[in-house]
Backbone bond lengths (Angstrom), bond angles and torsions (degrees), N, CA, C in turn:
res aa  C-N    CA-C-N  psi(-1)  N-CA   C-N-CA  omega(-1)  CA-C   N-CA-C  phi
1 X - - - 1.469 - - 1.527 109.42 -
2 X 1.334 117.86 127.93 1.464 119.92 176.46 1.524 110.91 -69.50
3 X 1.316 117.03 177.40 1.460 121.08 177.03 1.527 109.09 -62.76
4 X 1.337 115.62 133.38 1.462 121.44 -175.71 1.534 110.61 -122.70
5 X 1.329 115.00 155.47 1.458 121.40 177.13 1.516 108.80 -132.50
6 X 1.324 116.84 139.37 1.466 119.74 -178.46 1.521 110.57 -160.37
7 X 1.323 115.18 152.53 1.453 120.53 165.72 1.514 108.14 -68.26
8 X 1.343 117.07 144.85 1.459 120.34 -174.89 1.518 110.13 -153.56
9 X 1.335 115.56 149.38 1.461 122.20 175.17 1.520 107.58 -122.72
10 X 1.319 116.92 131.90 1.462 121.43 -176.82 1.527 110.42 -78.62
11 X 1.327 115.83 126.13 1.459 122.14 179.13 1.525 112.54 -99.53
12 X 1.323 116.23 -32.08 1.465 119.28 -173.05 1.516 109.76 -156.68
13 X 1.334 116.63 150.76 1.467 122.07 -179.49 1.520 109.61 -134.29
14 X 1.333 115.51 138.94 1.467 120.76 179.65 1.523 108.61 -139.88
15 X 1.323 116.80 129.68 1.458 120.92 179.19 1.536 110.28 -69.03
16 X 1.325 115.34 142.84 1.463 122.07 177.32 1.526 108.00 -134.87
17 X 1.302 115.59 115.57 1.468 121.41 -176.00 1.527 109.71 56.06
18 X 1.331 117.35 -154.66 1.456 120.12 -172.54 1.520 113.37 -88.48
19 X 1.318 117.61 -24.29 1.474 118.56 -170.89 1.519 114.35 -124.28
20 X 1.333 119.26 -3.00 1.467 121.16 -171.63 1.530 111.92 -118.27
21 X 1.327 114.57 162.55 1.459 122.56 175.69 1.526 109.25 -130.99
22 X 1.330 115.92 146.33 1.461 120.34 164.94 1.512 106.26 -103.93
23 X 1.323 116.45 120.01 1.456 122.24 -178.12 1.522 109.69 -111.79
24 X 1.314 116.01 139.35 1.457 121.51 171.98 1.518 107.40 -100.87
25 X 1.328 115.74 120.31 1.459 122.65 -179.47 1.527 109.90 -110.68
26 X 1.325 116.33 147.08 1.461 118.54 161.44 1.517 106.05 -106.92
27 X 1.334 116.43 117.40 1.452 121.72 -172.38 1.527 111.83 -103.96
28 X 1.312 114.84 156.78 1.468 120.30 178.38 1.519 111.29 -67.32
29 X 1.318 117.53 -41.24 1.460 120.24 -171.23 1.515 116.09 -101.12
30 X 1.343 118.37 -12.99 1.464 119.90 -171.46 1.527 113.49 -133.57
31 X 1.330 117.41 7.69 1.456 119.73 -177.89 1.511 111.54 70.67
32 X 1.321 116.59 -148.84 1.461 120.60 -178.07 1.522 110.33 -82.95
33 X 1.322 115.88 132.63 1.466 120.67 175.72 1.526 108.95 -136.85
34 X 1.318 115.13 155.20 1.459 121.90 172.23 1.520 107.90 -108.74
35 X 1.324 115.89 132.39 1.455 119.40 -177.72 1.509 112.53 -136.87
36 X 1.321 116.50 142.52 1.451 121.39 176.50 1.524 108.96 -94.95
37 X 1.317 115.54 131.97 1.462 121.77 178.15 1.526 106.52 -118.54
38 X 1.316 116.84 120.14 1.456 120.99 -174.29 1.536 111.39 -98.30
39 X 1.312 114.52 156.19 1.460 120.56 174.82 1.512 114.24 67.05
40 X 1.318 116.80 33.76 1.470 119.34 -174.74 1.524 112.57 -111.55
41 X 1.327 116.75 -0.56 1.462 120.46 179.10 1.520 109.07 -128.35
42 X 1.312 115.88 153.31 1.456 120.16 179.09 1.525 112.17 95.91
43 X 1.336 117.64 -177.69 1.469 122.11 -173.31 1.526 114.67 -66.16
44 X 1.311 117.32 -20.95 1.462 120.33 -177.71 1.530 112.34 -110.91
45 X 1.306 116.23 31.72 1.467 121.33 -178.50 1.520 111.27 -59.41
46 X 1.343 115.09 138.88 1.459 120.89 -176.47 1.520 113.29 -88.04
47 X 1.320 118.07 -21.45 1.454 121.26 -173.09 1.518 110.79 -111.94
48 X 1.304 114.82 150.28 1.456 121.47 176.05 1.512 109.16 -153.64
49 X 1.310 115.30 -173.40 1.459 119.50 174.18 1.508 115.27 75.92
50 X 1.343 118.39 11.16 1.458 120.73 174.16 1.508 116.03 87.71
51 X 1.324 118.81 6.59 1.467 120.05 -176.25 1.512 113.25 -67.69
52 X 1.334 117.89 -16.44 1.461 120.76 -177.96 1.525 112.60 -107.49
53 X 1.337 116.69 12.59 1.456 121.22 179.67 1.531 110.67 -83.57
54 X 1.337 116.06 153.65 1.460 121.12 178.10 1.521 110.25 -56.91
55 X 1.312 116.64 139.95 1.464 130.57 -176.30 1.529 114.99 52.97
56 X 1.342 117.10 23.06 1.465 119.89 167.39 1.525 108.64 -70.82
57 X 1.326 116.22 143.31 1.463 122.17 176.88 1.523 107.19 -97.80
58 X 1.326 116.46 116.51 1.461 123.00 -174.43 1.521 111.65 -123.71
59 X 1.311 113.99 167.30 1.467 120.55 162.56 1.519 105.73 -111.73
60 X 1.329 116.14 123.03 1.462 119.48 -175.87 1.535 110.78 -117.52
61 X 1.319 114.68 151.39 1.464 122.94 171.24 1.524 106.62 -118.39
62 X 1.327 116.78 128.18 1.461 120.02 -173.86 1.519 110.92 -146.68
63 X 1.340 115.68 162.76 1.465 121.08 177.85 1.522 109.52 -152.77
64 X 1.317 115.38 163.10 1.463 121.63 -176.70 1.511 112.10 -70.10
65 X 1.349 114.48 149.61 1.456 121.83 169.76 1.529 107.89 -107.47
66 X 1.293 117.51 143.10 1.458 121.64 -178.59 1.525 110.58 -62.25
67 X 1.329 115.21 132.88 1.460 123.32 175.85 1.533 112.26 55.78
68 X 1.318 116.18 39.15 1.459 119.83 179.17 1.522 109.46 -150.39
69 X 1.322 115.88 145.10 1.462 119.41 175.51 1.527 111.21 -95.95
70 X 1.327 115.97 9.43 1.462 121.37 174.80 1.519 108.37 -103.20
71 X 1.309 116.67 124.07 1.458 121.80 -178.01 1.528 110.95 -80.93
72 X 1.326 115.98 160.32 1.457 121.91 170.11 1.519 108.47 -95.52
73 X 1.321 116.74 123.28 1.463 121.43 177.05 1.520 107.47 -97.64
74 X 1.329 116.06 113.83 1.462 120.60 -175.66 1.522 112.71 -93.75
75 X 1.338 116.78 -16.66 1.459 119.87 -179.71 1.525 108.99 -151.47
76 X 1.324 116.92 138.74 1.465 121.84 -177.56 1.529 107.48 -144.53
77 X 1.323 116.28 98.32 1.464 121.78 -174.91 1.522 110.49 -106.54
78 X 1.315 115.91 128.02 1.454 121.87 -177.45 1.526 111.97 -69.72
79 X 1.338 115.33 131.12 1.462 121.97 173.09 1.529 110.09 -103.91
80 X 1.341 116.13 -46.67 1.455 120.23 -177.24 1.528 109.52 -149.24
81 X 1.336 115.52 132.45 1.461 121.42 -174.58 1.531 112.28 -100.91
82 X 1.322 117.36 -18.08 1.474 123.12 -177.73 1.530 110.74 57.05
83 X 1.312 114.77 53.49 1.468 120.62 -176.62 1.534 113.46 -58.53
84 X 1.365 119.94 -39.93 1.474 118.29 179.14 1.519 113.57 -58.28
85 X 1.326 117.32 -31.74 1.465 120.30 177.40 1.521 110.12 -65.08
86 X 1.319 116.66 -42.15 1.458 121.59 -174.92 1.533 112.56 -73.73
87 X 1.331 116.05 -12.96 1.461 119.90 178.87 1.533 112.22 -91.67
88 X 1.323 117.23 -3.19 1.462 122.27 179.98 1.519 109.23 -124.40
89 X 1.324 116.61 123.17 1.466 120.08 -179.02 1.524 110.92 -61.16
90 X 1.335 117.44 -40.16 1.455 121.03 -179.52 1.525 110.74 -64.96
91 X 1.320 117.48 -47.77 1.465 120.65 -178.11 1.529 111.41 -67.98
92 X 1.317 116.00 -35.92 1.464 120.09 175.29 1.523 110.83 -61.57
93 X 1.326 116.72 -42.34 1.463 120.94 179.82 1.522 111.07 -63.70
94 X 1.333 117.44 -42.16 1.458 120.09 -179.00 1.530 111.79 -71.35
95 X 1.329 117.62 -36.17 1.467 119.76 176.55 1.523 110.42 -64.73
96 X 1.323 116.59 -40.83 1.466 120.82 177.45 1.522 110.59 -63.41
97 X 1.327 116.37 -39.35 1.459 121.07 177.90 1.529 111.20 -62.49
98 X 1.331 117.64 -45.99 1.464 120.35 -179.60 1.525 111.35 -62.32
99 X 1.345 116.46 -40.00 1.455 119.95 178.37 1.527 111.26 -65.54
100 X 1.331 116.86 -43.14 1.467 120.36 -179.99 1.521 111.77 -68.27
101 X 1.333 116.51 -38.73 1.465 119.90 178.45 1.526 110.40 -62.73
102 X 1.317 117.17 -46.72 1.472 120.46 179.81 1.526 110.61 -61.71
103 X 1.320 116.54 -41.73 1.467 120.62 178.54 1.522 111.12 -60.79
104 X 1.341 116.73 -38.03 1.466 121.03 -174.36 1.525 113.46 -75.75
105 X 1.330 118.39 -23.36 1.469 120.27 -174.73 1.533 113.01 -108.46
106 X 1.328 117.81 5.28 1.460 120.34 179.01 1.524 110.85 -123.43
107 X 1.312 115.65 154.34 1.460 122.13 178.78 1.526 109.60 -111.69
108 X 1.334 117.75 151.11 1.460 119.96 179.03 1.525 111.74 -57.11
109 X 1.326 115.88 136.29 1.455 121.61 174.43 1.507 116.39 88.10
110 X 1.346 118.19 -6.55 1.465 120.20 176.73 1.525 108.90 -79.97
111 X 1.335 116.34 103.32 1.466 120.85 -173.98 1.521 110.83 -77.12
112 X 1.317 116.21 132.09 1.460 120.95 175.78 1.521 108.29 -159.94
113 X 1.323 115.86 92.57 1.462 120.62 -178.33 1.522 111.75 -62.04
114 X 1.353 117.22 -30.19 1.463 120.18 179.42 1.528 110.92 -64.47
115 X 1.316 117.02 -36.40 1.463 120.80 177.37 1.526 110.06 -66.16
116 X 1.333 116.40 -42.31 1.467 120.20 177.44 1.526 110.82 -57.36
117 X 1.326 116.61 -48.47 1.460 119.66 -177.54 1.531 111.89 -71.73
118 X 1.335 117.64 -27.05 1.456 119.67 173.84 1.522 110.10 -62.93
119 X 1.326 117.22 -47.38 1.463 120.10 178.60 1.520 110.62 -64.15
120 X 1.323 117.37 -44.38 1.466 121.23 -179.41 1.523 110.89 -60.67
121 X 1.323 117.47 -47.86 1.469 120.76 -179.09 1.526 111.95 -67.66
122 X 1.317 116.81 -33.50 1.462 120.41 177.90 1.526 110.64 -67.14
123 X 1.330 117.11 -39.68 1.467 120.61 177.42 1.527 110.96 -66.62
124 X 1.322 116.43 -38.07 1.466 119.88 176.77 1.527 110.47 -64.52
125 X 1.324 116.59 -42.59 1.459 120.62 179.13 1.532 110.48 -65.73
126 X 1.319 116.30 -38.56 1.458 121.27 178.78 1.527 111.37 -67.31
127 X 1.313 116.94 -22.53 1.462 121.46 178.56 1.523 112.37 -77.33
128 X 1.327 117.32 -11.45 1.455 121.93 -179.79 1.516 111.72 -97.15
129 X 1.322 115.44 -145.52 1.455 120.41 -175.20 1.529 113.49 -101.53
130 X 1.319 117.57 2.24 1.463 120.46 -179.79 1.526 111.20 -64.92
131 X 1.324 116.04 150.10 1.457 120.95 177.08 1.528 110.19 -59.15
132 X 1.328 115.77 128.73 1.462 120.01 -179.63 1.526 111.33 -62.14
133 X 1.332 116.27 -37.91 1.466 119.62 179.07 1.521 110.98 -64.93
134 X 1.333 116.89 -41.22 1.471 119.96 -178.84 1.529 110.07 -66.67
135 X 1.322 117.32 -39.47 1.468 120.53 177.37 1.527 110.00 -60.56
136 X 1.334 116.03 -42.26 1.465 119.73 179.75 1.522 112.10 -63.32
137 X 1.343 117.13 -40.02 1.464 120.33 178.96 1.532 110.65 -65.48
138 X 1.321 116.78 -42.68 1.465 120.94 177.15 1.527 109.65 -59.33
139 X 1.327 116.08 -46.27 1.463 120.86 -179.56 1.524 111.03 -60.80
140 X 1.325 117.07 -46.65 1.471 120.91 -178.49 1.526 111.50 -59.78
141 X 1.324 116.44 -49.43 1.471 119.99 -176.29 1.519 110.86 -64.80
142 X 1.328 116.92 -46.07 1.469 119.45 -177.92 1.523 111.56 -68.82
143 X 1.331 117.13 -34.45 1.464 119.73 177.11 1.523 110.69 -65.94
144 X 1.324 117.58 -46.29 1.462 120.64 177.63 1.526 110.81 -57.94
145 X 1.327 116.09 -40.73 1.466 120.22 -179.72 1.525 111.48 -66.12
146 X 1.317 117.72 -44.43 1.467 121.40 -178.80 1.522 112.24 -66.03
147 X 1.323 116.91 -29.93 1.468 120.59 -177.53 1.522 113.18 -95.01
148 X 1.336 116.59 3.47 1.460 119.89 179.10 1.517 113.79 73.48
149 X 1.326 116.71 25.81 1.469 121.27 -177.57 1.520 112.45 -111.18
150 X 1.318 116.43 13.16 1.458 121.71 -174.10 1.533 111.49 -64.42
151 X 1.353 117.63 138.07 1.474 119.65 174.22 1.533 111.26 -61.40
152 X 1.316 116.48 150.68 1.462 121.97 176.28 1.526 109.28 -75.94
153 X 1.338 116.38 125.48 1.462 120.35 -176.04 1.527 113.34 -121.14
154 X 1.300 119.25 -35.97 1.458 121.43 -174.09 1.509 114.42 -78.38
155 X 1.311 116.33 -25.55 1.470 121.71 -179.88 1.519 108.95 -132.22
156 X 1.310 116.40 167.69 1.462 120.87 178.08 1.532 109.50 -68.15
157 X 1.328 116.77 128.23 1.458 121.07 -179.11 1.523 112.64 -68.73
158 X 1.338 116.76 -14.85 1.471 120.17 -179.18 1.522 112.78 -97.43
159 X 1.343 117.87 -48.62 1.477 120.27 -175.35 1.522 113.29 -106.75
160 X 1.314 117.70 -15.68 1.459 120.82 178.13 1.510 115.27 86.97
161 X 1.314 118.10 -4.28 1.463 120.37 178.73 1.522 110.99 -75.94
162 X 1.312 115.07 156.73 1.461 120.50 178.45 1.528 109.23 -62.48
163 X 1.328 115.82 135.82 1.463 120.16 -177.53 1.518 110.83 -96.57
164 X 1.311 116.05 141.44 1.462 122.83 174.01 1.522 107.63 -121.13
165 X 1.304 115.74 137.75 1.463 119.69 178.33 1.536 108.97 -67.10
166 X 1.350 119.50 146.49 1.469 124.76 1.40 1.534 112.50 -82.39
167 X 1.319 114.68 142.05 1.456 121.84 175.85 1.528 107.22 -132.08
168 X 1.317 116.65 -179.94 1.461 120.30 175.88 1.529 109.78 -126.63
169 X 1.317 114.56 163.68 1.464 120.65 179.75 1.521 108.77 -105.32
170 X 1.331 115.73 124.77 1.459 121.64 -179.44 1.529 109.95 -109.72
171 X 1.314 115.46 116.53 1.463 120.36 176.07 1.528 110.07 -64.49
172 X 1.329 116.14 -41.87 1.468 121.28 -177.70 1.527 111.80 -65.44
173 X 1.334 116.46 -44.30 1.463 120.51 -178.83 1.523 112.21 -78.30
174 X 1.317 117.05 -19.36 1.464 120.47 176.00 1.510 115.04 89.35
175 X 1.333 117.54 32.69 1.456 119.50 177.08 1.521 112.46 155.30
176 X 1.330 115.64 -159.84 1.456 121.04 -179.53 1.528 110.63 -70.74
177 X 1.324 115.84 143.36 1.462 119.60 172.33 1.533 108.20 -126.06
178 X 1.319 115.10 144.38 1.463 120.68 -176.87 1.533 110.51 -79.03
179 X 1.324 115.46 171.47 1.465 120.36 -176.20 1.529 112.35 -64.58
180 X 1.335 116.39 -24.52 1.463 119.91 179.59 1.530 112.62 -77.52
181 X 1.340 116.18 -14.04 1.465 119.93 -175.61 1.522 113.02 -113.64
182 X 1.318 117.19 15.11 1.457 119.86 -177.80 1.524 111.98 -61.58
183 X 1.333 116.52 -26.03 1.457 119.93 178.00 1.517 113.39 -67.34
184 X 1.335 117.29 -16.91 1.462 120.99 -179.53 1.523 111.80 -72.09
185 X 1.326 116.25 -19.38 1.459 120.35 178.80 1.530 108.57 -154.94
186 X 1.302 115.92 98.39 1.462 120.31 -178.01 1.524 112.55 -69.45
187 X 1.359 116.62 -14.21 1.452 120.82 179.70 1.531 112.70 -99.56
188 X 1.329 116.14 11.09 1.474 119.77 178.91 1.527 109.87 -58.44
189 X 1.325 116.02 145.08 1.464 121.78 -173.82 1.524 111.30 -100.66
190 X 1.312 115.48 146.10 1.461 120.10 172.67 1.525 108.97 -66.40
191 X 1.332 116.23 148.90 1.452 120.46 180.00 1.524 109.15 -143.69
192 X 1.319 116.02 134.59 1.459 121.51 -179.41 1.528 110.63 -74.79
193 X 1.334 118.11 145.47 1.478 120.25 174.02 1.516 111.33 -55.21
194 X 1.348 117.48 -35.11 1.459 120.97 179.49 1.516 112.93 -64.88
195 X 1.334 116.04 -32.03 1.465 119.71 178.49 1.523 110.59 -69.67
196 X 1.338 116.37 -42.38 1.463 120.75 177.62 1.523 110.43 -61.86
197 X 1.332 116.86 -44.61 1.465 121.08 -179.71 1.525 111.35 -63.95
198 X 1.329 116.00 -38.53 1.462 119.98 180.00 1.528 110.40 -64.61
199 X 1.323 117.61 -44.12 1.468 121.08 178.17 1.525 110.26 -60.24
200 X 1.320 116.51 -47.10 1.462 120.52 -177.95 1.525 111.18 -64.80
201 X 1.329 116.51 -36.14 1.465 120.00 -179.95 1.529 110.67 -67.23
202 X 1.322 116.59 -43.09 1.463 120.07 178.41 1.520 110.69 -64.38
203 X 1.309 116.44 -43.49 1.468 120.45 -179.14 1.523 111.77 -60.97
204 X 1.324 117.38 -39.68 1.460 120.18 -172.72 1.509 115.98 -94.67
205 X 1.336 118.09 -3.62 1.466 120.40 -176.22 1.524 111.12 -107.75
206 X 1.334 116.02 157.89 1.456 120.92 177.71 1.525 109.84 -66.35
207 X 1.321 116.32 159.26 1.452 120.33 179.94 1.528 110.56 -61.87
208 X 1.328 116.65 -38.24 1.460 120.81 -178.97 1.526 111.00 -61.18
209 X 1.330 117.45 -38.18 1.463 120.89 -179.62 1.523 111.92 -73.11
210 X 1.333 116.86 -44.69 1.467 118.57 -176.40 1.517 111.57 -72.18
211 X 1.328 117.38 -22.22 1.464 120.23 179.20 1.524 111.60 -62.41
212 X 1.322 117.18 -23.29 1.467 121.47 -178.37 1.532 112.54 -96.94
213 X 1.330 116.67 -0.95 1.460 120.14 -177.07 1.529 112.31 -69.26
214 X 1.300 115.83 144.06 1.452 122.11 170.87 1.526 107.91 -108.90
215 X 1.321 116.79 157.04 1.457 120.12 -179.59 1.525 108.86 -138.40
216 X 1.322 116.21 137.53 1.460 120.00 178.72 1.525 109.05 -70.14
217 X 1.305 115.95 153.70 1.469 121.83 -173.69 1.527 112.80 -57.36
218 X 1.339 117.26 -43.41 1.468 120.04 -176.98 1.522 111.90 -62.98
219 X 1.330 116.26 -40.75 1.469 120.95 178.40 1.521 110.20 -69.15
220 X 1.324 117.13 -42.54 1.458 120.47 -179.00 1.521 112.53 -60.59
221 X 1.325 117.09 -44.71 1.462 121.15 -179.29 1.527 111.20 -67.17
222 X 1.348 116.11 -42.24 1.458 119.40 -179.97 1.523 110.91 -66.75
223 X 1.315 116.53 -41.63 1.464 121.04 -179.93 1.521 110.92 -61.52
224 X 1.324 116.73 -43.82 1.461 120.62 179.54 1.528 110.83 -61.11
225 X 1.325 117.22 -45.18 1.473 121.05 -178.98 1.523 111.25 -63.39
226 X 1.326 116.96 -44.00 1.463 121.36 -178.07 1.522 111.25 -66.73
227 X 1.326 117.00 -46.17 1.466 120.00 -178.04 1.522 111.48 -65.59
228 X 1.325 116.80 -38.25 1.464 118.96 179.10 1.520 111.19 -63.99
229 X 1.331 117.16 -43.83 1.461 120.00 179.34 1.525 110.67 -66.75
230 X 1.318 117.13 -39.58 1.461 121.63 179.22 1.531 110.47 -63.10
231 X 1.326 116.29 -46.41 1.467 120.11 -179.01 1.527 111.31 -68.41
232 X 1.320 117.08 -41.70 1.467 120.16 178.11 1.526 111.06 -57.34
233 X 1.327 115.84 -42.80 1.465 120.88 -176.66 1.526 111.38 -69.12
234 X 1.329 116.85 -43.38 1.459 119.58 -172.66 1.526 113.53 -88.52
235 X 1.315 117.77 -21.47 1.465 119.50 174.96 1.528 110.25 -80.69
236 X 1.304 116.11 -31.14 1.471 123.84 175.97 1.522 113.21 69.28
237 X 1.313 117.77 19.38 1.465 120.66 170.65 1.515 108.84 -153.04
238 X 1.294 115.33 148.55 1.453 121.05 -177.66 1.520 109.90 -82.03
239 X 1.310 116.53 130.74 1.458 120.71 178.18 1.529 109.45 -81.42
240 X 1.322 116.26 130.33 1.468 120.83 -178.16 1.530 111.65 -60.96
241 X 1.331 116.22 -35.73 1.461 120.20 -177.41 1.526 111.66 -64.56
242 X 1.327 118.07 -24.45 1.466 120.49 178.81 1.530 111.56 -67.39
243 X 1.325 116.95 -33.71 1.459 120.35 177.69 1.527 110.07 -65.19
244 X 1.324 116.13 -39.54 1.447 121.13 177.60 1.538 110.38 -65.65
245 X 1.321 116.26 -41.81 1.460 120.25 177.97 1.531 111.23 -61.16
246 X 1.309 116.24 -41.07 1.464 119.86 179.43 1.524 111.02 -60.77
247 X 1.331 115.89 -39.34 1.455 119.99 -178.76 1.521 111.87 -66.20
248 X 1.308 117.70 -43.91 1.475 119.18 -176.62 1.521 112.30 -78.99
249 X 1.343 117.02 -15.85 1.474 120.00 179.86 1.527 112.36 -88.93
250 X 1.332 117.51 -4.96 1.467 120.67 -179.14 1.525 110.99 -66.92
């Protein structure tokens, strides 16, 4: 691969030796990549200004290393730091969660520019006055949709027949189940018609439109509980950022 340039958002950082970092980026043109950045720690560090911080939006230049799936990043220039997020503990926690969630559900090299712009637009929205929880719900639903992991809503996830309310949501079955299939999951959760409509509206609308949406408290709380259980089950590992969110939400 020749030298490449792309917009990128940092998802994760890991120290390497005394002066280097391994950074996980989600890039506009190449999907998720891991890159080593040298000379960035210690008294003679080459970079400053926040370009190497988690969820910073950068322009990077990188190239392949022989016999390695970790690229060499030769240049990392800051485009946007999202300072308002870093000044709020709640917004910082949610931005960290979105970065960790994206890292956990994507593989290196899977290109998806729409996912990149979803994260970028979500961070921009989180930098404003929008509810941090609502931004996170929008991000979760749209990310699941873009990656083909969306819960089944229009038909029963167990039998495939069209569902009529009232129905329940089954984490195990992967979506709504009809009244005839409740035996397939005795732990299926009740779900409000408004919650189903809200999910479908977010999935089918542009980011600009859903960014202005309001949600009633009952739907918001139910949606958060359902999505967390769904993601926990299908990701199969606990996200560290969720523990931090639990602490600040007490």
